[in-house]
C-alpha positions as CSV (number, residue, x, y, z in Angstrom):
1,M,-93.7,0.2,9.5
2,P,-96.4,-0.6,11.6
3,M,-99.2,2.2,12.1
4,G,-98.5,2.5,15.9
5,L,-95.1,2.9,15.4
6,L,-95.4,5.3,12.7
7,A,-98.3,7.3,14.7
8,Y,-95.4,7.4,17.8
9,R,-92.6,8.5,15.4
10,G,-94.6,11.4,14.0
11,A,-95.8,12.7,17.3
12,A,-92.4,12.5,19.0
13,A,-90.7,14.2,16.0
14,L,-93.6,17.1,16.4
15,T,-93.0,17.5,20.0
16,G,-89.2,17.5,19.6
17,W,-89.6,20.7,17.1
18,C,-91.2,22.4,20.1
19,A,-88.2,21.4,22.6
20,P,-86.5,24.8,22.6
21,L,-89.4,26.3,23.7
22,L,-90.9,23.8,26.3
23,R,-87.2,23.7,27.6
24,G,-87.8,27.3,28.9
25,F,-90.5,26.6,31.2
26,G,-87.8,25.0,33.4
27,A,-85.5,26.6,35.9
28,R,-81.8,26.6,34.9
29,G,-80.3,23.2,36.2
30,S,-83.7,21.6,36.7
31,A,-84.7,18.1,35.5
32,W,-87.1,19.4,33.4
33,R,-84.6,21.7,31.7
34,S,-82.3,18.7,31.0
35,A,-85.0,16.3,30.0
36,W,-85.8,19.0,26.8
37,S,-82.1,19.3,26.1
38,G,-79.9,17.3,23.8
39,A,-76.1,17.7,23.9
40,T,-74.6,19.7,26.6
41,S,-70.9,20.7,27.6
42,D,-70.7,18.3,30.2
43,L,-70.8,15.2,27.9
44,A,-67.6,15.9,26.6
45,A,-65.6,14.6,29.4
46,A,-67.3,11.1,29.0
47,S,-67.3,11.3,25.1
48,G,-66.5,7.9,23.8
49,S,-67.2,5.8,27.0
50,V,-70.3,3.5,27.6
51,W,-73.5,5.2,28.1
52,V,-75.4,3.6,30.9
53,H,-78.9,4.8,31.5
54,A,-80.8,4.0,34.7
55,A,-84.4,5.2,34.9
56,S,-84.5,6.4,38.8
57,M,-83.3,5.4,42.1
58,G,-83.6,1.8,42.4
59,E,-82.0,1.2,38.7
60,V,-79.1,3.3,40.1
61,V,-78.4,0.8,42.5
62,A,-78.1,-1.8,39.6
63,A,-75.9,0.8,37.8
64,R,-73.6,1.4,40.4
65,T,-72.8,-2.3,40.4
66,W,-72.4,-2.5,36.9
67,I,-70.2,0.9,36.3
68,Q,-67.8,-0.5,39.1
69,A,-67.6,-3.9,37.3
70,L,-66.8,-2.0,34.0
71,L,-64.1,0.0,35.6
72,D,-62.6,-3.0,37.3
73,S,-62.6,-4.8,33.9
74,G,-60.6,-2.2,32.4
75,H,-62.7,0.8,31.3
76,R,-61.9,4.1,31.6
77,A,-63.4,6.6,34.0
78,P,-65.6,8.6,33.7
79,I,-68.5,6.6,32.2
80,L,-71.7,8.5,31.1
81,L,-74.8,7.6,33.3
82,T,-78.3,9.1,32.8
83,T,-81.6,9.0,34.7
84,R,-84.8,10.3,34.7
85,T,-85.3,11.8,38.1
86,S,-83.5,14.3,40.1
87,R,-83.4,11.8,43.1
88,G,-81.6,9.3,41.0
89,L,-79.0,11.7,39.7
90,A,-78.2,13.1,43.2
91,R,-77.8,9.3,44.4
92,A,-75.6,8.5,41.3
93,R,-73.4,11.6,41.9
94,R,-73.1,11.1,45.5
95,E,-72.1,7.4,45.5
96,L,-70.1,7.3,42.3
97,T,-68.7,10.8,42.4
98,D,-66.0,11.4,39.6
99,R,-66.3,7.7,38.1
100,V,-69.2,9.0,36.1
101,V,-70.5,12.2,34.4
102,G,-74.3,12.3,35.4
103,R,-77.0,13.8,33.7
104,I,-80.8,13.7,33.5
105,A,-81.7,11.7,30.3
106,P,-83.3,13.5,27.2
107,L,-86.7,12.8,26.5
108,D,-87.5,10.1,23.7
109,L,-87.6,12.6,21.1
110,P,-85.6,12.1,17.9
111,Q,-83.9,15.7,17.6
112,L,-82.8,15.5,21.3
113,L,-81.5,12.0,21.1
114,R,-79.7,12.7,17.9
115,S,-78.0,15.7,19.4
116,F,-77.2,13.7,22.6
117,L,-75.9,10.9,20.9
118,E,-73.4,13.1,18.8
119,G,-72.3,14.9,21.8
120,A,-71.8,11.8,23.8
121,A,-70.3,9.7,21.1
122,P,-70.9,6.4,23.0
123,W,-69.7,3.2,21.5
124,R,-72.4,1.3,23.5
125,L,-75.5,1.8,25.1
126,D,-76.3,-0.4,28.3
127,V,-80.1,0.2,29.5
128,V,-80.6,-1.2,33.0
129,E,-83.9,-2.9,33.6
130,T,-86.8,-1.6,31.2
131,E,-86.7,1.5,29.5
132,L,-88.1,0.4,26.3
133,W,-88.2,3.9,24.4
134,P,-88.5,3.4,20.4
135,H,-86.4,6.2,19.9
136,L,-83.8,5.8,22.3
137,I,-83.2,2.4,20.5
138,L,-83.8,3.3,17.1
139,E,-81.6,6.5,17.1
140,S,-78.6,4.6,18.8
141,R,-79.0,1.9,16.3
142,R,-78.8,4.5,13.6
143,R,-75.5,5.6,14.7
144,N,-74.2,2.1,15.0
145,V,-74.3,2.3,18.9
146,A,-75.0,-1.4,20.3
147,V,-78.0,-1.4,22.5
148,V,-77.8,-3.8,25.4
149,F,-80.6,-4.1,27.9
150,L,-79.0,-5.1,31.2
151,S,-80.5,-7.1,34.1
152,A,-83.4,-6.8,31.6
153,T,-86.9,-7.1,32.9
154,V,-90.3,-6.7,31.2
155,S,-93.7,-7.1,32.4
156,E,-96.4,-9.2,30.8
157,R,-98.4,-6.1,30.6
158,T,-95.8,-4.0,29.2
159,R,-95.0,-6.7,26.6
160,A,-98.5,-7.0,25.7
161,R,-99.1,-3.3,25.3
162,L,-95.8,-2.7,23.0
163,L,-97.4,-5.5,20.8
164,R,-100.6,-4.0,20.6
165,W,-99.5,-0.7,19.7
166,G,-96.9,-2.0,17.0
167,L,-93.8,-0.7,19.1
168,A,-91.9,-4.1,18.7
169,G,-90.5,-6.5,16.4
170,P,-87.8,-6.3,14.1
171,G,-88.1,-2.5,13.4
172,V,-87.5,-1.5,17.0
173,F,-85.9,-4.7,18.4
174,G,-83.8,-5.6,15.4
175,E,-80.0,-5.8,14.3
176,G,-78.0,-4.0,17.1
177,V,-80.0,-5.1,20.2
178,W,-78.9,-7.5,22.9
179,V,-80.6,-8.7,26.1
180,L,-79.1,-9.7,29.5
181,A,-82.2,-10.7,31.0
182,Q,-82.7,-11.4,34.7
183,S,-84.6,-14.7,34.0
184,E,-85.8,-17.2,31.6
185,R,-89.2,-15.6,31.9
186,N,-88.0,-12.3,31.0
187,A,-85.8,-13.7,28.3
188,E,-89.0,-15.2,26.6
189,R,-90.7,-12.0,26.9
190,F,-88.1,-10.2,24.8
191,R,-88.1,-13.0,22.2
192,S,-91.6,-12.0,21.8
193,L,-91.1,-8.6,21.2
194,G,-88.6,-9.4,18.4
195,V,-85.1,-10.1,19.9
196,P,-83.5,-13.1,18.5
197,S,-82.4,-15.8,21.1
198,S,-78.8,-15.7,19.6
199,R,-78.9,-12.3,21.1
200,I,-80.3,-13.1,24.5
201,A,-78.3,-14.3,27.5
202,V,-79.9,-15.0,31.2
203,T,-77.3,-13.3,33.5
204,G,-79.5,-12.3,36.6
205,D,-80.3,-9.2,38.9
206,L,-77.6,-6.6,38.9
207,K,-79.5,-5.3,42.0
208,A,-78.1,-8.1,43.9
209,E,-75.3,-7.3,46.0
210,P,-73.1,-9.7,47.7
211,P,-73.6,-10.2,51.5
212,V,-72.1,-7.0,53.6
213,K,-69.9,-7.6,56.5
214,T,-72.6,-7.1,59.0
215,A,-75.0,-9.8,57.4
216,S,-74.1,-12.4,59.7
217,R,-75.1,-10.5,62.9
218,D,-77.9,-12.1,64.7
219,P,-81.2,-10.7,63.4
220,A,-82.7,-11.6,66.6
221,A,-80.5,-9.1,68.5
222,R,-81.1,-6.4,65.9
223,P,-83.3,-3.4,67.1
224,G,-85.5,-2.5,64.1
225,V,-88.0,-3.4,61.9
226,V,-87.6,-1.6,58.6
227,F,-90.4,-0.9,56.0
228,G,-88.4,0.1,53.2
229,S,-89.7,2.1,50.1
230,L,-93.1,2.6,51.0
231,R,-95.6,3.7,48.3
232,P,-98.9,5.7,48.5
233,G,-101.5,3.1,49.4
234,E,-99.5,1.2,51.9
235,E,-100.1,3.7,54.9
236,D,-102.6,1.1,56.4
237,L,-99.6,-1.1,56.8
238,A,-97.4,1.2,58.4
239,L,-99.9,2.2,61.0
240,A,-100.5,-1.7,61.8
241,L,-96.8,-2.2,62.1
242,A,-96.5,0.9,64.3
243,R,-99.2,-0.3,66.7
244,R,-97.8,-3.8,66.9
245,V,-93.9,-3.1,66.6
246,G,-93.6,0.3,68.2
247,F,-95.5,-0.4,71.2
248,D,-95.8,-4.2,71.8
249,G,-92.7,-5.4,70.0
250,G,-89.9,-3.9,71.8
251,R,-88.2,-2.8,68.6
252,A,-88.1,0.4,66.6
253,L,-90.1,0.8,63.5
254,V,-88.6,2.6,60.7
255,V,-90.4,3.6,57.8
256,A,-88.6,4.6,54.6
257,P,-91.1,6.3,52.0
258,R,-90.0,6.1,48.5
259,H,-91.0,9.7,47.6
260,E,-92.2,13.0,49.1
261,E,-95.8,12.2,48.4
262,G,-95.4,9.1,50.5
263,L,-93.7,11.1,53.3
264,A,-96.7,13.4,53.5
265,R,-99.3,10.7,53.3
266,V,-97.7,8.5,56.1
267,L,-96.7,11.6,58.4
268,G,-100.6,12.4,58.0
269,A,-101.9,8.9,58.7
270,L,-99.7,8.7,61.7
271,E,-100.8,12.0,63.1
272,R,-104.3,11.2,62.7
273,A,-103.9,8.1,64.5
274,G,-102.3,9.8,67.4
275,I,-99.2,7.6,66.9
276,P,-96.0,9.5,68.4
277,R,-93.0,9.6,65.8
278,V,-89.9,11.2,64.9
279,V,-88.5,12.2,61.4
280,R,-84.9,11.7,60.4
281,R,-83.9,14.4,57.6
282,E,-80.7,15.1,55.8
283,T,-79.8,17.8,58.6
284,D,-79.8,15.0,61.1
285,R,-77.2,12.9,59.5
286,G,-74.2,14.6,60.6
287,T,-75.4,14.5,64.4
288,E,-76.0,10.9,65.0
289,A,-75.0,7.6,63.0
290,L,-78.1,5.7,61.6
291,G,-77.4,2.8,63.6
292,D,-77.4,4.5,66.9
293,W,-80.7,6.5,66.0
294,I,-82.5,3.4,65.5
295,A,-81.0,1.7,68.7
296,G,-82.2,4.8,70.2
297,L,-85.6,4.6,69.1
298,A,-86.0,1.0,70.2
299,A,-84.9,1.8,73.6
300,G,-86.9,5.1,74.2
301,T,-90.3,6.8,73.0
302,P,-91.5,7.3,70.3
303,R,-90.6,4.0,68.6
304,V,-91.5,5.0,65.1
305,G,-89.0,6.7,63.3
306,I,-89.3,8.2,59.5
307,L,-86.3,8.0,57.4
308,A,-86.6,10.9,55.2
309,T,-83.1,10.9,54.0
310,Q,-81.3,9.8,50.8
311,G,-79.1,6.8,50.4
312,E,-79.6,5.4,54.0
313,L,-82.2,2.6,53.5
314,P,-79.4,-0.2,52.9
315,L,-77.6,1.0,56.2
316,A,-81.1,1.0,58.0
317,Y,-81.3,-2.8,56.8
318,E,-78.3,-3.6,58.6
319,S,-80.2,-2.9,61.9
320,A,-83.3,-4.8,60.7
321,A,-84.5,-8.0,62.4
322,V,-87.3,-8.0,59.7
323,A,-87.5,-6.1,56.4
324,I,-90.9,-5.0,54.8
325,V,-90.7,-4.7,51.2
326,G,-92.6,-1.6,50.0
327,G,-94.6,-1.8,46.8
328,T,-95.9,-4.8,47.2
329,F,-98.9,-4.1,49.4
330,A,-100.3,-1.7,46.9
331,P,-100.1,-2.4,43.0
332,Y,-96.5,-1.2,42.0
333,G,-94.9,-4.7,41.6
334,G,-92.5,-4.1,44.5
335,H,-89.0,-2.8,45.0
336,N,-85.5,-4.2,45.7
337,A,-86.0,-7.5,47.9
338,L,-82.4,-8.3,47.6
339,E,-81.0,-5.4,49.5
340,P,-82.3,-6.3,52.7
341,A,-81.4,-9.9,52.1
342,A,-77.6,-8.9,51.5
343,R,-77.8,-7.5,55.2
344,G,-79.3,-10.8,56.6
345,A,-82.6,-9.5,57.5
346,A,-86.1,-11.5,57.2
347,I,-88.0,-10.4,54.3
348,V,-91.7,-9.9,54.3
349,V,-93.5,-9.1,50.9
350,G,-97.1,-8.5,49.9
351,P,-99.6,-9.5,47.1
352,H,-98.0,-7.3,44.5
353,A,-94.6,-8.6,43.9
354,E,-94.9,-9.5,40.1
355,G,-92.3,-6.9,39.5
356,I,-89.4,-8.6,41.5
357,Q,-91.0,-12.3,41.3
358,E,-87.5,-13.7,40.8
359,S,-86.3,-12.4,43.7
360,V,-89.1,-13.4,45.8
361,D,-88.6,-17.0,44.3
362,S,-85.1,-17.3,45.2
363,L,-85.6,-16.0,48.8
364,A,-88.4,-18.5,49.1
365,R,-86.4,-21.1,48.1
366,E,-83.8,-20.2,50.9
367,G,-86.7,-20.1,53.6
368,A,-85.9,-16.2,53.8
369,L,-89.1,-14.9,52.8
370,L,-92.7,-14.7,54.1
371,S,-95.6,-13.7,51.6
372,A,-98.6,-11.9,53.3
373,P,-102.0,-11.5,51.5
374,G,-102.8,-8.1,53.2
375,V,-102.1,-5.7,55.9
376,E,-103.4,-7.6,58.8
377,A,-101.7,-10.9,57.7
378,A,-98.3,-9.0,57.4
379,A,-98.6,-7.3,60.6
380,E,-99.4,-10.7,62.3
381,S,-96.5,-12.3,60.6
382,V,-93.8,-9.8,61.7
383,G,-95.3,-9.9,65.4
384,S,-94.9,-13.6,65.3
385,L,-91.5,-13.4,63.9
386,L,-90.2,-11.3,66.5
387,R,-91.3,-13.8,69.1
388,D,-89.3,-16.4,67.4
389,P,-85.7,-15.8,67.6
390,E,-84.6,-19.0,65.9
391,A,-87.0,-18.4,63.1
392,L,-85.7,-15.1,62.5
393,R,-81.9,-16.4,62.4
394,R,-83.0,-19.1,60.0
395,M,-84.6,-16.6,57.6
396,G,-81.3,-14.3,58.0
397,Q,-79.2,-17.2,57.0
398,G,-81.4,-17.8,54.1
399,A,-81.3,-14.5,53.1
400,V,-77.5,-14.3,53.0
401,R,-77.5,-17.6,50.9
402,A,-80.0,-16.2,48.5
403,A,-77.9,-12.9,48.1
404,S,-74.9,-14.5,47.8
405,A,-75.9,-16.9,44.9
406,A,-77.9,-13.8,43.2
407,S,-74.6,-11.4,43.3
408,E,-72.7,-13.1,40.4
409,S,-74.8,-11.2,37.9
410,A,-72.3,-8.5,37.1
411,R,-69.5,-11.3,36.2
412,R,-72.0,-13.2,34.4
413,S,-72.9,-10.0,32.4
414,L,-69.4,-9.1,31.6
415,E,-68.9,-12.4,30.1
416,A,-71.8,-12.4,28.0
417,I,-70.8,-8.7,26.8
418,E,-67.3,-10.4,26.0
419,R,-69.2,-13.4,24.3
420,F,-71.3,-11.3,22.2
421,G,-68.3,-9.3,20.8
422,L,-69.6,-6.0,22.4
423,N,-66.4,-4.7,24.0
424,P,-64.4,-2.0,22.0
């Protein structure tokens, strides 16, 4: 066993023995307490089903598509779904209701995972995108639970780190592990980690929804510019867009921060700059439809809105002439660019889009995307687009084509699962 893997396993085992003590530092029902727990009584309802694991909010989007595909293909409900964040869990429970048993996933400690696997008794573990935790894989393999990485992606940085630390090779990614990769580039990285080609298929990105009914709505007639999933460090772009769109563009700028930290930072930046804004919170959802809220912003003052609700960003994109993809103007790798594409918006990304490169490439091929090297270029690009209705229409149509082509991932993944003999 490589020394890195041996050291990791030893440290995890020691930490696992402390889990009962550490669990007590979390309040009852908290994500902390759940993460330090093994099997719980709620697992019984989903015992014997597929275990689908999605790290956080973004991966829950892909998990939602996959779970519905499983149910449509004949699997019974509820399916076990785990995530690592409270926000991701809340979204999963809200959108999937009784189709799933949702829980915070246990930490990558052998004692917790053995307990969890015994209580859940899954016959397959489907891991969405990238959660390459050694004990998650090893303990599943130990119980003869097939491990399938769905919509799988791994960055070059992560690949190199796993190899350098000895957390790869047949000892981890050996018999019992399959990969349904987003692209051939990702497939090759998984091969280098030790997964043989015979257990790898390229099936695409599960986050790619088919175009929604309103996707054909003329983007030039839409009232909003939506900056989705803003991350810390991207406040300067929000300010530049607020000055250009909110005051000169005749439309509303809607900024949707990714987390509470981002919300606080963007609100502080707007306040310091003296830019008026209004915040839409959870308590506002029942009083005004989101589309009406955005249209009202565009028609009045202020024209800058902060979307501080959970789960409304996809609907906001339906009112977007232009969508700016957060996490691409600070070094995060980018968030879901196909979500606004499925709603027919023109797409703008920044220089840090390596995490969504396949989506960026597909959108660029269809003429649906502008890639800006920085804040000023992005603000200028958005301003130019808003003055060019025909360009908006061409890009919106290209976005719909790209989303439509990408949305076959669930079907291809089901076919690969059948081909690999991974159905019960």
